[in-house]
N, C-alpha and C positions, 0 to 999 in steps of 0.2 A: 339832522345825522343820526338816524339812533341804532345803534348797533348790537344783535343775537348772532350768537355764537353756534359759529357751523363749524358740525363735523365729519361733514363729508366732505371725500376727497376730491381735490381740482378734476373737470372733466378734460378728455385730450383736447390737446392747444387746438387753434378753429373753431374750436367751438362758441358759440354765444355766448353762453349763457353761464361762466366760469365759477360761482360765487354766487348763495344765495340770498347772501343779507349784505349789507351796507357798513361799513367801519364808521366809528365815530369820527364826529369832524377836527376834535383835538387829535385825532391821531393822522388824519389829513392835513392840518395845519401844519404839527411836526414834521411830517413826510415832507413838504414841499421847501419850509427851512432847510430843512439838512440837504436835502437837493441841490436846491441854490446856492447853499454854502459850498457843496463838493463842486459842482460845476466855478464857481469864480476860484479856486483854490485849486484848480489843474485838473483834476480827478477825472477820469471819465464817466462817462452815464452808465455805461455797464458797471464799473467798479462800486460805482456807488449805488447801484439798483442792489447788486451783490448784496453789500454790507449790510443795508435798513431791511433787505430780509431776510438776512439773520437773526438781526437785531430787533426786528420786532417784534414787542412784545404782547402784541394781538395775532394770534395764530389764524383768524381769516385775511388780512391783508399782508401776515409773512408768507402764505402759499400764494395770493397774488401776485404779491414783487415779485415772488422766486417766477409762477410765470411769463411775468413782463420779462426780466431779465434775462430769461432762456430765449422769446421770441428778439429781444433784440440782439444776443447773439451769433440767433441764426440770420442774420441779418435786417429785420421787421423793423419798420417804423416806428418809433414810441409812440406815436398815437395810436396807430392799429392795435400794441400790445396792450395799450389802455383799453384801447373799443372792446376789446375780450371781453371785459370785467365789467359789463354798467350796473352791475349790481354794491360794487365797491367805491368805485367813483362815478360822481352825477355829471349827467350831461355836461354842466358846465364844466364841470374839471376837466372833463374829456376833450371840452371845444378849444378850452383853454391853453391845452397841451398839444393840442393840434398847430393850433394858430403859432404857437409859438416857439416850433418847427419848424414850420415853414419862415417864418420873416429871423431864426434866427437868431433869436432872443429867449432863449427858454429860462437861464438865469435869472433875468429880470421879471417874466412872465411868474417865475415861483416864487418868486418874492412876494409879488401882487398879489396872488394866489394864497400867500401865508396870510395876508393881512385879509384880504375877502373871507376864506375860509375862521378866521378869528371872529371876524364880526359877526359871523353868519351864529357864529357858537355866541358868542353872550347875546344877541338879541335872543335866541332860543331860551336860553338860560334867563333870563329878563323875565321874560312870557310865562314861564314855567313858575317863576319865583307867586308871577302876581297872580297866573290862576291857581295855584293853589287855596288860598282862604276860600275864594268863590267854590271850590270843589270840592273843601269839609264839610262846607253848610251841606251842599247835595246831598251830598254822603247821608248826615246827619238828619237832611230831612226826609231822605227815601227811607232809613233805619226807623225813624220813629213814625211815618207812616206804615211802615211794613209791619212794625209791634202793634199798632194799635188795631187794623184790620186784622192782623191774626189772631193776636191774645187777648186784649183787651175788650173789644165791643163782642166777640159771639159771650161773653160773660155778661154784659150790659144786656144784650137780648134777652136773655133768658131772666133776669133778673126785671125788665118791662112787662115782659109778657106773664109774668107772674100777677100782675096786677090788671090784666085784664083791660087799658083803659087803650084810649085814642092816644097817639102818638101826632107829637107836631110833627107838621111839613119835613125841617130840615135832619129831626133825629131818626123818620121813617128814609129816607134820602141817603142818612150814613148806612142805616143798618141793611137797606136794598146792594148799597154797593159792597158792605161790606160780606153780606150772602154771595152776591155773586163772584168776589172775588175768591171765597174760599171754596164755591160748588166749582166755578168754571175758571179757574186758575189753569189748567192744560187748556185752555183757548187760547187765553191771553199770552202765554208761553211760547204754542206753535204760530199764534200773529207776528209778535215780536221776533220770530224765529224768520219767519217768511217774511215780513218786511226789512228786517235786515241782511236778509240772506239774497234778497234783491236788488239793496239798495249798494250792496258787496259787487255784486254782478254786474250794475250798471258804471258803477265809477272804473271798474277796471277795460272799460270799453273808452275808447278818446273821444267819441260825444257825448258819454255821462261823462269825462270827466271836464272836458269843455262846458257844458252848461252847470258844472258844478262851482266850475269860475265865473262862469255870469252870473250866476245866482248869487256870489258872494258878493262880488264887485257891487250890485244893486242894494247891501242891507246898509242900513243907517249904523254909521258912525266905521263899523266893523269894512266897511265898503270902499270909506274914506283910508283906513291905514291898512288897507290889502296895495290901496292905491299909488298910496306914497312907498311904500314897503317897494313898489317896481317901478316906480320915478330911481328910489336909492339903488336899488339893482343896478338897473339899467346903466346908471349915469358912471359908479365903482366901476363895475366890470369897463365899460366904455372906453374911461379917461384910461385904468389900467391897459388896456390893447393898445389905445392910441399913444402913449408915453411907451408904449415898447418897441413900439417901429411897427405892428400889426395893420397891413394895410384897413381901410375904412370898410368895405363891404367886409371881410373877415370878422372884426370889431364889431360890426352889428350884429351879426349871425352868433357872435358867442355872447353879447351881451341880451340880445332876444332870448337866448336860451335859458341866461342864467335868473331872470326874471321869475321863473316859475310858476308864471300866470301864463295857461292857454292861448284867452281872446288876448291877452298882450303881447303874446307873442307875434298872432298871426297879423296882427294893427302894423308891429314892428315890421314884421318883414315885406308886408306892402311898402311902409316906408322907406325899405331898403333896394325895392325895384324900384322905387320913383327916381333916388337917390341916386342908385345907377344911372337910369336915363338921362340923369345932370339936372336932376330939379333941386339941387343943394340937399342940405339934411335938416338945416330947422325947419324948413317949410314944412317938409312931409312927415318930420316926428310930428308936429302941430298939428298934423291934420288927422293923425292917430287918434284924438279925446284922451290919450292919457297924460299927458302932461299937464299940470295946473300951469293958467299963466304968468306966474314970476318964471318957472322953469322954460318957459315958448320965450320969453323974453332974453333970457341968460344962454341960450341957444344961439340964439339970432347975435344976440352983441358976438360971441363965441367964432360964430364962421363968418364974420363981418372983418371981424379983428385978426382972426385967424391962430384964438386963443380959445377952440372948442375943447382942448383936454382939458385947461383950468375952468373955465367953466364948469364942465362936468363934475369936476372935483366938487367946485363947489355945492352943484346942485344938490352933489351925492351927502354934502356935511348939511345943507339947509335940512332936506326932507328925513335924513335919520336923524333929527332933531325933533322934527314935526312928529316922525313915526314914533320914536320913546315917548311922546304928549298923549296921541292917540291912543297907544295900549294901556296908559295911566290913565286915563280917560272910560277906556273900557272897561275895566279892570274897575274902577271907582264906579261905573255904572253898574255892574253885575253886582257885587255888593249889596248894595240895597235891595236891588232887584230880587233878589234869592231868598235875603231876608221876609224879604213881602209875601213871596211867595210861600213859604214856611211860617211866617203869623200867619198867611189865610186859611193854610192847612189846620194849622193846630185851634188857631182860632174858629174855625167851621164847626171843629170835633166838640172844642167848649160850647161853644151855643149850642148843639144837637144834644148833649147830655142834659146842660144846665135848661133848656129849656121843657126838657123832656123829666126833670125832677120836678119845676115847676106848675107841669102842666098837669101831669099825675095826681099834684098834692091839690091842686087846685078844685081838679075833679072829685078827691074823697072827700073836700071838706065841704061840697055842697051836696 
C-alpha cells in the first residue's frame, strides 16, 4: 500500500473516484485501531470520524475521512461512504467494513482489520528488505554494462582497428553489440517504451490482470509463494469474519476479495455458490485446487467438528510461516542467480578483450 501525496481537492460527493492515491498501510492500521477504541468506549462513529479527520497527519486520508464523516452525517451507510474512496481504502478493507456494518460487529471487525493490515505491512517490509540486495546487484550490473558499452569498448575498437588484424569471434560479437547500441540506441529506447506501454495498457484491463495472475501462479517457487499467500490471506480474513459473527456467505465474499489474486477469487466465488447450494464448505474449497492437502484436511475437520474458525486460524498461522520460508527461498535463489549473470557479462567482456590481445599478438609474431 504505497501512498503518493495528492494535492488536488476531493471531487463532489457521489463521485466514485474521490482520491487519486492509496494511503500507507500503517495509516489504515492506526485508523482501524482508533475507530475500534472509540466504538468500545461508546463514542458515536460520527464523532470518531470527525476527530480522526482533524488529527490525521496524512492529507489524503484526512480529506477522505472528512468526506466519509459528511456522508454519515447525511444519513449514508458507513460502507457506502467508504466505497466512494476506492483508491484510499483497498477493496478487501471496504468489504470487511460493509460486512461488519451489516452484522453489527463493527468494533470487533475493526480490531481484526488492524491485525490484518499490520501483518500485510510487515510482510511487504520483509519482502522489500529481502529484495534490496538483489536489486542493488542488478543496478550495478546494468551500470557496469552501460559504462563498458558506452565508454570503454569504443576505445578498444579504435585500438584493435589500428592493427588491421582478424579479431576472435567473441571480440567481434562484443564490438558489434557495442556499435549497435551506440548507433541505434534510439530504436532500443522506442522498443522499450512501446513494449512497456503495451504491458501497462494490457494490465489496466481485467483480462490482462487475470492473465498476469495466472502466469505468476505457474512460475516455479514464485507460484508456490503466491499460492501460500492466497491461502494465508483467505484463512485469516475468513476466520476473522466468522469470529465476528459475519454470515458465512458474506465472509467468503470478503475473504475472496482479500486474496488479491483474480484466478483464486474466481475459484472461491464458484466454491461460495456451491456452498450456498448446500454442498458444505470443505468440499467446494478443496475443489478449487488452491488449498494444499494439509489445509484441505484441516477444513474438513473444522466443518465436521464445528470449529471452522479455529481451523482457519491454524491454517493461516501455518501458511504464514510457509510463506516466510518461500520468500527467503526466493531471495536465496535470486542472489546467486544475479551474481552469476553479472559474472557472465563481465567474464564475457574480459574473454573478448583478452582473446583479442592474444590473437593480435599471435598474428604479429608469425
